[in-house]
N, C-alpha and C positions, 0 to 999 in steps of 0.2 A: 589332206589339205586342212590346215588349221589357220585361222585368221584372227588376229588381234586387231581390234578397231579402237584406236586411241580417241577417235572423235565420235564414237558411238553415242547417239543421244543428244549431241550438241545441236545447236539451232543452225540451220542453213537458210540464208536469205531472210532471216528474222522469222522463220517458220520452223515447226517441228520437222525433224528429218525422218522419213520413212525409209528403212533399209530394206533392200530387196536382193535376193539371190536369184541370179539369171543363168541359165544354162545355154551355152553355145555348143550344141551337139554337132560334132564334126565326123563326117564319113572319110575314110582313107583317101577317096578321090577329091576331097576338098569341098564337097557339098555340105551345106549346113541346113538346119531346120529352123523355119519360121512358123509361128503360129498366129492365127487371127484372133484378135480380142473379141470375146463373146458379147452378145447383146446385153445391155443393161449396165456395162462397165464404162468408165470414162474411155474416150477414144475407141468406141466400139467399131468393129470392122477393120481397124488398123492392124498391120502385121508387126510382130515383135518376136524376140527370142523368149521362150517360155521361162517361167520362174514365178516367184511370188515373195511376199513379205516375210521377214524374219519375225518369229514369235519371241516374246520376252525370254532372255536368257539363252536363246538358240544361236548356234554358231552359223556361219555361212554354209559350211558343208552340210550340216544337218538340215538347214532350211532348203537347200538345193535337192538333196536326196528326197525330202518329204514332198516338195512341190512338183518335181518331175514324176514322181510316182502318182501323185494326185491328178496332175493335168494329162500325163501321157502314158500311165501305166507301165513305166520302165523302172528298173533298178540301176542306178548309177554305180559303176564298177571303178572307173578311173576318171578323175577330174582334178583340175588345179585352178586356183585363182589366177586370172589372166590380166584384167584391168578393172579399175574402179572409176566410176563417173558419176558426178552429181548433176541432176537436171531439175530445173524449176518449172514444173507444169502448173497450170492454173489450178488444179485440184490438189496437188501435193508437191512438196520438195523431196526428191528422192535421191538416195545414195545407192547406186547399183553396182553390185559385185558380180562382174561377168567372169564366169568360170567356164573354161573349155572342158567339154565332156568328150572324152575320146573312146571310152568303152562303156557299154551298158548292156543289160540283158532285157529281153522282151522287145516286142515290135511296138514302136510309138503309135498310139491311137488317141484321138481326141476324147478323153473321158468326160469333158465338160461340154461336149458338143461343138467345140471349136474346130475350124478347119486348120489344117497345117500343110506345109509343102517343103520339100527338099529343094534348096536353091543352089545355084552356082553364081558367082559374080558376073555381072551385076544382077542384083535381085530383079525378078520379073513379076513380083507382086506389088501392089500398092493399095492404099497409101501406107507408108512405113511410119511407125511410131517415131517421133523425133529423136529420142535417145538411141534408136536402133541404127541411125545413119552413121554415127562415128564408129561403131562396131564394124560395119561393112568396110569402112575406110581402114581400119586396123587389119582386117583380113586381107584386103587388097595390098597393103603395104608389106605384109608377110610373103606374099606371092613374088614380090620383086627380088 
């Protein structure tokens, strides 16, 4: 997966844009992984798809591989950019690159002490991070 980002670094809603690679880990049976934001982070305790900020000069793919290894201890084997979404949170304006991850090695575990849960539609954990809700809608639309 390679991603060119024409708008990288431009200003969103008059604020700097924070670019984030997000992994939507999918099991063959349609279950997906949500992780709970750890204590001390904005929206602590909210559930989200795992991922993290792109470092300077880093591709979406490289950030995804690095973040999922750091957070869950897995090695991404197959992924593709699926959707991009911008969201204006009080603490940051983010551009989220949602990548479907369909193959990985290793068993996910919370390396940062965060809880995680395999979910089916509809999600049965809450609260959900606001930018997570459209992703669940996209997954539901694909099932139709």
